[in-house]
DRENDO-1510 file (C-alpha; in Angstrom, 1 decimal, always signed):
<recs>
REC; n; res; u; v; w
REC; 1; MET; +94.6; +113.3; +109.9 .
REC; 2; PRO; +96.8; +113.2; +113.1 .
REC; 3; GLU; +98.3; +109.9; +113.7 .
REC; 4; ASN; +96.7; +109.6; +117.1 .
REC; 5; MET; +93.3; +109.4; +115.6 .
REC; 6; PRO; +93.0; +105.7; +115.7 .
REC; 7; PHE; +89.2; +105.1; +115.1 .
REC; 8; GLY; +87.5; +108.3; +113.9 .
REC; 9; THR; +85.6; +108.7; +110.6 .
REC; 10; PRO; +87.2; +111.0; +108.1 .
REC; 11; ALA; +84.1; +113.2; +108.4 .
REC; 12; GLN; +85.1; +114.1; +111.9 .
REC; 13; PHE; +88.2; +115.8; +110.4 .
REC; 14; ILE; +86.8; +117.2; +107.1 .
REC; 15; HIS; +83.2; +118.3; +107.8 .
REC; 16; PRO; +82.1; +117.2; +111.2 .
REC; 17; GLU; +78.9; +119.3; +111.5 .
REC; 18; GLU; +77.4; +118.1; +108.2 .
REC; 19; LYS; +77.9; +114.5; +108.9 .
REC; 20; ALA; +76.8; +115.0; +112.6 .
REC; 21; ALA; +73.5; +116.4; +111.4 .
REC; 22; GLN; +73.0; +113.4; +109.1 .
REC; 23; ASP; +73.8; +110.9; +111.9 .
REC; 24; VAL; +71.0; +112.4; +114.1 .
REC; 25; ALA; +68.5; +112.4; +111.3 .
REC; 26; ASN; +69.2; +108.9; +109.9 .
REC; 27; PRO; +66.4; +106.5; +110.4 .
REC; 28; LEU; +68.4; +103.6; +109.3 .
REC; 29; MET; +70.9; +103.8; +112.1 .
REC; 30; ASP; +69.5; +101.3; +114.4 .
REC; 31; SER; +68.8; +98.8; +111.6 .
REC; 32; HIS; +72.2; +98.1; +109.9 .
REC; 33; LYS; +74.9; +95.9; +111.2 .
REC; 34; PRO; +78.6; +96.5; +112.0 .
REC; 35; VAL; +80.9; +96.2; +109.0 .
REC; 36; LEU; +84.2; +94.6; +108.5 .
REC; 37; VAL; +86.4; +95.8; +105.6 .
REC; 38; SER; +89.3; +93.2; +105.0 .
REC; 39; GLY; +91.4; +91.7; +102.3 .
REC; 40; SER; +95.2; +91.8; +102.0 .
REC; 41; HIS; +97.1; +94.6; +103.2 .
REC; 42; ARG; +98.1; +97.2; +100.5 .
REC; 43; SER; +94.8; +96.3; +98.7 .
REC; 44; GLY; +93.1; +99.7; +99.4 .
REC; 45; THR; +91.1; +98.7; +102.5 .
REC; 46; THR; +91.8; +102.0; +104.2 .
REC; 47; TRP; +90.3; +104.0; +101.2 .
REC; 48; VAL; +87.3; +101.6; +101.1 .
REC; 49; GLY; +86.8; +101.7; +104.9 .
REC; 50; ARG; +87.1; +105.4; +105.1 .
REC; 51; MET; +84.8; +106.1; +102.2 .
REC; 52; LEU; +82.2; +103.7; +103.7 .
REC; 53; ALA; +82.5; +105.2; +107.1 .
REC; 54; GLU; +81.2; +108.5; +105.6 .
REC; 55; ALA; +77.7; +106.8; +106.0 .
REC; 56; PRO; +75.6; +108.3; +108.7 .
REC; 57; GLY; +75.7; +105.9; +111.7 .
REC; 58; LEU; +79.0; +104.3; +111.2 .
REC; 59; LEU; +82.3; +104.8; +113.3 .
REC; 60; TYR; +85.7; +103.8; +111.6 .
REC; 61; VAL; +87.9; +101.6; +113.8 .
REC; 62; HIS; +91.5; +101.3; +112.5 .
REC; 63; GLU; +93.2; +97.8; +112.5 .
REC; 64; PRO; +92.6; +96.4; +116.1 .
REC; 65; PHE; +94.3; +93.2; +115.0 .
REC; 66; SER; +97.7; +95.0; +114.3 .
REC; 67; VAL; +100.6; +93.8; +116.4 .
REC; 68; THR; +102.4; +97.2; +116.3 .
REC; 69; ASP; +100.0; +99.9; +115.3 .
REC; 70; ALA; +96.7; +99.0; +117.0 .
REC; 71; PRO; +94.5; +101.7; +118.4 .
REC; 72; SER; +94.4; +102.3; +122.3 .
REC; 73; ARG; +93.6; +99.7; +124.6 .
REC; 74; GLY; +90.4; +101.7; +125.3 .
REC; 75; VAL; +89.3; +101.3; +121.9 .
REC; 76; CYS; +90.3; +97.7; +121.8 .
REC; 77; ASN; +91.7; +95.8; +124.7 .
REC; 78; ALA; +92.7; +92.7; +122.8 .
REC; 79; LYS; +96.4; +91.9; +122.5 .
REC; 80; PHE; +97.5; +89.9; +119.4 .
REC; 81; ASP; +100.9; +88.4; +119.3 .
REC; 82; TYR; +100.9; +87.3; +115.5 .
REC; 83; TRP; +100.4; +89.0; +112.3 .
REC; 84; PHE; +97.3; +87.5; +110.8 .
REC; 85; THR; +96.0; +85.9; +114.1 .
REC; 86; TYR; +93.6; +83.2; +113.4 .
REC; 87; VAL; +90.8; +83.5; +115.8 .
REC; 88; THR; +88.1; +80.6; +115.9 .
REC; 89; ARG; +85.7; +79.5; +118.7 .
REC; 90; ARG; +88.6; +77.1; +119.9 .
REC; 91; ASN; +90.8; +79.9; +121.0 .
REC; 92; GLU; +88.4; +82.9; +121.2 .
REC; 93; ALA; +88.7; +83.2; +125.0 .
REC; 94; ALA; +91.4; +85.9; +125.1 .
REC; 95; PHE; +89.7; +87.9; +122.2 .
REC; 96; TYR; +85.9; +87.5; +122.5 .
REC; 97; GLU; +85.1; +90.1; +125.0 .
REC; 98; PRO; +87.5; +92.9; +124.0 .
REC; 99; ILE; +86.5; +92.5; +120.4 .
REC; 100; ARG; +82.8; +92.5; +121.5 .
REC; 101; ASN; +83.2; +95.6; +123.3 .
REC; 102; THR; +84.9; +97.4; +120.2 .
REC; 103; VAL; +82.1; +96.2; +117.9 .
REC; 104; ARG; +79.5; +97.5; +120.5 .
REC; 105; LEU; +81.4; +100.8; +120.6 .
REC; 106; LYS; +81.8; +100.2; +124.4 .
REC; 107; TYR; +85.0; +101.9; +125.5 .
REC; 108; ASP; +87.3; +100.0; +127.9 .
REC; 109; LEU; +88.3; +102.7; +130.5 .
REC; 110; ALA; +90.6; +100.4; +132.2 .
REC; 111; GLY; +92.3; +99.7; +129.0 .
REC; 112; GLY; +92.4; +103.3; +128.1 .
REC; 113; LEU; +94.1; +104.0; +131.3 .
REC; 114; GLN; +96.9; +101.6; +130.3 .
REC; 115; THR; +97.6; +103.4; +127.3 .
REC; 116; TYR; +97.1; +107.0; +128.4 .
REC; 117; ARG; +99.1; +107.1; +131.6 .
REC; 118; SER; +100.1; +110.7; +132.0 .
REC; 119; ILE; +98.1; +113.9; +132.8 .
REC; 120; LYS; +99.2; +115.2; +129.2 .
REC; 121; THR; +97.3; +112.4; +127.5 .
REC; 122; THR; +94.1; +112.4; +129.6 .
REC; 123; SER; +92.5; +114.5; +126.9 .
REC; 124; GLU; +93.0; +111.8; +124.4 .
REC; 125; LEU; +91.4; +109.2; +126.7 .
REC; 126; LEU; +88.5; +111.7; +127.2 .
REC; 127; ARG; +88.1; +112.3; +123.4 .
REC; 128; GLU; +87.9; +108.5; +122.7 .
REC; 129; TYR; +85.7; +107.7; +125.6 .
REC; 130; THR; +83.2; +110.5; +124.7 .
REC; 131; CYS; +83.3; +109.6; +120.9 .
REC; 132; PHE; +82.4; +106.1; +121.5 .
REC; 133; LEU; +79.7; +106.9; +124.1 .
REC; 134; LYS; +78.1; +109.6; +121.8 .
REC; 135; HIS; +78.1; +107.1; +118.8 .
REC; 136; ARG; +76.8; +104.2; +121.1 .
REC; 137; LEU; +73.8; +106.4; +122.3 .
REC; 138; LYS; +73.0; +107.2; +118.8 .
REC; 139; GLY; +72.8; +103.8; +117.8 .
REC; 140; SER; +75.9; +103.9; +115.5 .
REC; 141; LYS; +77.6; +100.7; +114.5 .
REC; 142; ALA; +81.4; +100.1; +114.2 .
REC; 143; LEU; +83.1; +99.8; +110.9 .
REC; 144; ILE; +86.3; +97.7; +111.5 .
REC; 145; LYS; +88.9; +98.2; +108.8 .
REC; 146; ASP; +91.5; +95.5; +109.3 .
REC; 147; PRO; +93.4; +93.4; +106.7 .
REC; 148; ILE; +95.3; +91.8; +109.5 .
REC; 149; ALA; +92.0; +90.3; +110.6 .
REC; 150; PHE; +91.6; +88.6; +107.3 .
REC; 151; PHE; +92.1; +85.0; +108.5 .
REC; 152; SER; +89.5; +85.8; +111.3 .
REC; 153; ALA; +86.8; +87.2; +109.1 .
REC; 154; GLU; +84.6; +84.1; +109.4 .
REC; 155; TRP; +84.8; +84.3; +113.3 .
REC; 156; LEU; +84.1; +88.1; +113.3 .
REC; 157; ALA; +81.2; +87.7; +111.0 .
REC; 158; GLU; +79.6; +84.7; +112.9 .
REC; 159; ARG; +80.2; +85.9; +116.5 .
REC; 160; PHE; +79.3; +89.7; +116.0 .
REC; 161; ASP; +76.9; +89.5; +113.1 .
REC; 162; MET; +79.1; +91.8; +110.9 .
REC; 163; LYS; +78.6; +92.5; +107.2 .
REC; 164; VAL; +81.9; +91.8; +105.4 .
REC; 165; VAL; +83.5; +93.6; +102.5 .
REC; 166; MET; +86.4; +91.8; +101.0 .
REC; 167; VAL; +88.9; +93.9; +98.9 .
REC; 168; ILE; +90.8; +92.0; +96.2 .
REC; 169; ARG; +94.0; +93.6; +94.6 .
REC; 170; HIS; +95.9; +92.9; +91.4 .
REC; 171; PRO; +98.9; +90.6; +92.4 .
REC; 172; ALA; +101.3; +92.8; +90.5 .
REC; 173; ALA; +99.9; +96.0; +92.2 .
REC; 174; PHE; +100.3; +94.2; +95.7 .
REC; 175; VAL; +103.8; +93.1; +95.0 .
REC; 176; SER; +104.8; +96.6; +93.7 .
REC; 177; SER; +103.5; +98.2; +96.8 .
REC; 178; ILE; +105.4; +95.8; +99.0 .
REC; 179; LYS; +108.4; +96.4; +97.0 .
REC; 180; LYS; +108.0; +100.1; +97.1 .
REC; 181; LEU; +107.7; +100.0; +100.9 .
REC; 182; ASN; +110.3; +97.4; +101.4 .
REC; 183; TRP; +108.0; +95.6; +103.9 .
REC; 184; ARG; +109.2; +92.3; +105.1 .
REC; 185; HIS; +106.7; +89.8; +106.8 .
REC; 186; PRO; +107.6; +87.5; +109.7 .
REC; 187; LEU; +106.7; +84.1; +108.1 .
REC; 188; PRO; +107.3; +82.2; +111.4 .
REC; 189; HIS; +104.1; +83.8; +112.7 .
REC; 190; PHE; +102.0; +81.5; +110.2 .
REC; 191; LEU; +104.0; +78.4; +111.5 .
REC; 192; ALA; +103.3; +79.4; +115.0 .
REC; 193; GLN; +99.6; +79.0; +114.5 .
REC; 194; PRO; +98.9; +75.3; +113.9 .
REC; 195; ASP; +95.0; +75.7; +113.3 .
REC; 196; LEU; +95.8; +78.2; +110.7 .
REC; 197; MET; +98.4; +76.2; +108.9 .
REC; 198; ARG; +96.1; +72.9; +109.2 .
REC; 199; GLU; +92.8; +74.5; +108.0 .
REC; 200; ARG; +93.9; +77.4; +105.7 .
REC; 201; LEU; +97.6; +77.3; +104.6 .
REC; 202; HIS; +98.4; +73.6; +104.4 .
REC; 203; PRO; +98.9; +73.6; +100.5 .
REC; 204; PHE; +101.7; +76.1; +101.1 .
REC; 205; ALA; +103.3; +74.6; +104.1 .
REC; 206; ASP; +106.7; +73.6; +102.6 .
REC; 207; GLU; +106.9; +77.0; +101.0 .
REC; 208; ILE; +106.2; +78.9; +104.3 .
REC; 209; ARG; +108.8; +76.7; +106.2 .
REC; 210; ASP; +111.3; +77.6; +103.5 .
REC; 211; PHE; +110.7; +81.3; +103.4 .
REC; 212; ALA; +110.7; +81.2; +107.3 .
REC; 213; SER; +114.0; +79.4; +107.6 .
REC; 214; ARG; +116.0; +81.8; +105.4 .
REC; 215; GLU; +115.7; +85.1; +103.7 .
REC; 216; HIS; +114.3; +85.2; +100.0 .
REC; 217; GLU; +114.0; +88.1; +97.6 .
REC; 218; LEU; +111.3; +90.6; +98.8 .
REC; 219; ILE; +109.3; +90.1; +95.5 .
REC; 220; ASP; +109.1; +86.4; +96.0 .
REC; 221; GLU; +108.0; +86.8; +99.6 .
REC; 222; ALA; +105.2; +89.2; +98.4 .
REC; 223; ILE; +104.1; +86.8; +95.8 .
REC; 224; LEU; +103.7; +84.1; +98.5 .
REC; 225; LEU; +101.8; +86.4; +100.8 .
REC; 226; TRP; +99.5; +87.3; +98.0 .
REC; 227; LYS; +98.8; +83.5; +97.2 .
REC; 228; LEU; +98.2; +82.6; +100.9 .
REC; 229; ILE; +95.6; +85.3; +101.2 .
REC; 230; HIS; +93.9; +84.9; +97.9 .
REC; 231; HIS; +93.9; +81.1; +98.0 .
REC; 232; THR; +91.8; +81.6; +101.1 .
REC; 233; MET; +89.8; +84.4; +99.4 .
REC; 234; ILE; +88.6; +81.8; +96.9 .
REC; 235; GLN; +87.4; +79.7; +99.6 .
REC; 236; TYR; +85.6; +82.5; +101.2 .
REC; 237; ARG; +83.9; +83.5; +98.1 .
REC; 238; ALA; +82.6; +79.9; +97.6 .
REC; 239; SER; +81.3; +79.8; +101.1 .
REC; 240; HIS; +79.9; +83.1; +101.9 .
REC; 241; THR; +77.5; +84.2; +99.2 .
REC; 242; ASP; +76.3; +87.1; +101.5 .
REC; 243; TRP; +79.8; +88.6; +101.7 .
REC; 244; ILE; +80.7; +91.4; +99.4 .
REC; 245; PHE; +83.8; +90.8; +97.3 .
REC; 246; VAL; +85.2; +93.9; +95.3 .
REC; 247; ARG; +88.2; +94.3; +93.1 .
REC; 248; HIS; +90.1; +97.5; +93.9 .
REC; 249; GLU; +90.6; +98.1; +90.3 .
REC; 250; ASP; +86.9; +98.1; +89.6 .
REC; 251; LEU; +86.3; +100.7; +92.4 .
REC; 252; SER; +89.2; +102.8; +91.2 .
REC; 253; ARG; +87.9; +103.0; +87.7 .
REC; 254; ASP; +84.5; +104.2; +88.6 .
REC; 255; PRO; +84.5; +105.2; +92.3 .
REC; 256; ILE; +81.0; +106.8; +92.3 .
REC; 257; ALA; +79.2; +104.1; +90.7 .
REC; 258; GLY; +81.3; +101.4; +92.7 .
REC; 259; TYR; +80.6; +103.0; +96.1 .
REC; 260; GLN; +77.0; +103.5; +95.4 .
REC; 261; GLU; +76.6; +99.9; +94.8 .
REC; 262; LEU; +78.5; +99.1; +98.1 .
REC; 263; TYR; +76.3; +101.5; +100.0 .
REC; 264; HIS; +73.2; +99.9; +98.6 .
REC; 265; ARG; +74.3; +96.3; +99.4 .
REC; 266; LEU; +75.3; +97.3; +102.9 .
REC; 267; GLY; +71.9; +99.2; +103.5 .
REC; 268; LEU; +73.8; +102.5; +103.9 .
REC; 269; GLU; +72.5; +105.9; +102.9 .
REC; 270; PHE; +74.5; +107.5; +100.0 .
REC; 271; SER; +74.1; +111.3; +99.6 .
REC; 272; ALA; +75.5; +114.2; +97.6 .
REC; 273; ARG; +77.9; +115.0; +100.4 .
REC; 274; ILE; +79.2; +111.5; +100.4 .
REC; 275; GLN; +79.6; +111.6; +96.6 .
REC; 276; ARG; +81.6; +114.9; +97.1 .
REC; 277; VAL; +83.9; +113.3; +99.6 .
REC; 278; ILE; +84.6; +110.4; +97.3 .
REC; 279; GLU; +85.3; +112.7; +94.4 .
REC; 280; ARG; +87.7; +114.5; +96.5 .
REC; 281; TYR; +89.6; +111.4; +97.5 .
REC; 282; SER; +89.6; +109.8; +94.0 .
REC; 283; GLY; +89.4; +112.6; +91.5 .
REC; 284; PRO; +91.7; +113.4; +88.6 .
REC; 285; ALA; +93.1; +116.4; +90.3 .
REC; 286; ASN; +95.0; +114.1; +92.7 .
REC; 287; PRO; +98.3; +112.4; +91.9 .
REC; 288; GLY; +98.3; +109.0; +90.5 .
REC; 289; ASP; +101.1; +108.0; +92.8 .
REC; 290; THR; +102.7; +109.5; +95.9 .
REC; 291; ASP; +105.5; +109.1; +98.3 .
REC; 292; ALA; +103.4; +110.4; +101.3 .
REC; 293; PRO; +104.0; +108.2; +104.4 .
REC; 294; VAL; +101.8; +105.3; +105.1 .
REC; 295; GLY; +98.9; +106.4; +107.4 .
REC; 296; SER; +98.9; +110.0; +106.2 .
REC; 297; GLU; +95.9; +111.7; +104.6 .
REC; 298; GLU; +97.8; +112.5; +101.5 .
REC; 299; ILE; +98.3; +108.9; +100.7 .
REC; 300; LEU; +94.6; +108.5; +100.5 .
REC; 301; MET; +94.0; +111.2; +98.0 .
REC; 302; ARG; +94.7; +109.6; +94.6 .
REC; 303; ASN; +93.7; +109.8; +91.0 .
REC; 304; SER; +92.2; +106.3; +91.5 .
REC; 305; ALA; +91.9; +105.5; +87.6 .
REC; 306; SER; +95.5; +106.3; +87.2 .
REC; 307; ASN; +96.5; +104.4; +90.3 .
REC; 308; ILE; +95.3; +101.2; +88.8 .
REC; 309; TRP; +98.4; +100.9; +86.7 .
REC; 310; ASN; +101.1; +102.1; +89.0 .
REC; 311; TRP; +102.6; +98.7; +89.3 .
REC; 312; LYS; +103.7; +99.0; +85.5 .
REC; 313; ASN; +105.9; +101.7; +86.4 .
REC; 314; ARG; +107.3; +100.2; +89.7 .
REC; 315; LEU; +108.0; +96.7; +88.2 .
REC; 316; THR; +110.2; +95.7; +85.2 .
REC; 317; ALA; +108.8; +93.4; +82.5 .
REC; 318; SER; +110.8; +90.5; +83.9 .
REC; 319; GLU; +109.5; +91.1; +87.4 .
REC; 320; ILE; +105.8; +91.2; +86.1 .
REC; 321; GLU; +106.1; +88.0; +84.1 .
REC; 322; ARG; +107.8; +86.3; +87.2 .
REC; 323; ILE; +104.9; +87.3; +89.4 .
REC; 324; ARG; +102.3; +86.4; +86.8 .
REC; 325; ARG; +103.8; +82.8; +86.4 .
REC; 326; ALA; +104.0; +82.3; +90.2 .
REC; 327; VAL; +100.4; +83.3; +90.9 .
REC; 328; GLN; +98.3; +82.3; +87.9 .
REC; 329; ASP; +96.7; +79.3; +89.4 .
REC; 330; ILE; +95.1; +81.6; +92.0 .
REC; 331; SER; +94.9; +84.9; +90.2 .
REC; 332; ASN; +93.0; +83.5; +87.3 .
REC; 333; ALA; +89.9; +83.3; +89.6 .
REC; 334; PHE; +90.0; +87.1; +89.7 .
REC; 335; TYR; +91.9; +88.4; +86.9 .
REC; 336; SER; +91.9; +87.6; +83.1 .
REC; 337; ASP; +94.7; +88.2; +80.6 .
REC; 338; ALA; +93.4; +91.6; +79.8 .
REC; 339; ASP; +94.1; +92.7; +83.4 .
REC; 340; TRP; +97.7; +92.1; +82.9 .
REC; 341; LEU; +97.9; +94.0; +79.5 .
REC; 342; HIS; +95.0; +96.2; +78.9 .
REC; 343; GLU; +92.2; +98.0; +80.8 .
REC; 344; PRO; +90.6; +95.6; +83.4 .
REC; 345; VAL; +87.1; +94.4; +82.8 .
REC; 346; PRO; +84.9; +94.0; +86.0 .
REC; 347; ILE; +84.2; +90.4; +86.7 .
REC; 348; LEU; +83.1; +90.6; +90.2 .
REC; 349; SER; +79.9; +92.6; +90.4 .
REC; 350; ARG; +77.0; +90.4; +91.2 .
</recs>
């Protein structure tokens, strides 16, 4: 998929005619709600979001909360200064209207003109505007895929009546992915948000200050990030029984059954065409691991069952033990001993 396609569903680029026909014919289109797919970054949220966006009547919107890689300002005219911005009713003034427009698939022409300033890019603005207008007139809903919106999920769900899917990833898999990509995180962004620190991250305040003040080993930084996110995930799971929580490993082991269940719980229409797309993106003919660049189409096409255990090849035995010791107080809520040693056993289906 071209990198400048920030919001379109995969069906637009794989088989547009077939999905368009289903969109027109789908009687449920006006009844279902917008969807938020979130969780930690590197947890498979893009795969989950893209496969769910195959449903008739959904339009995929990619990471509007991103600081560096957000879609055009026509798609979302909100500006976020911090990674993992924490939006609540107290500070929503700068974000409410642009996010509402995105959720309603109302294209911001003034914002689009700020992004596409030259004659050469006019066609891109028209493509985005036309796509949003077409989907809005058909009654489509937005599917916002955004791990960076994780700490704002309650605000999004409450203010825009969104259904929420939270993706959980094994801590060793998360850390191994961060290690492979050599991704550093600006820890001061947490400290710059007093409400976030007070309401969500206060048990880790000393650790965050320490990591923000000096560079630590990348593995330890990734461990801390996993703990921050999944500590809050435990709170979300206790408070929001209407949200859907799914482990990446359970979807990966049996994608067809897993996505059928997700479609059912979201009130989406599952079809033979959608099953074929899921098989294409998760089947055994795909590689279990890849060095394809982040954001490319190739990186989504994995042997999902094999991908579950990639972390065992990326991490040393001592690194795995180090991760396990550091996260176990939190990871025990999601993963058993078997998930570190043998084939994982589903524990989150409900």
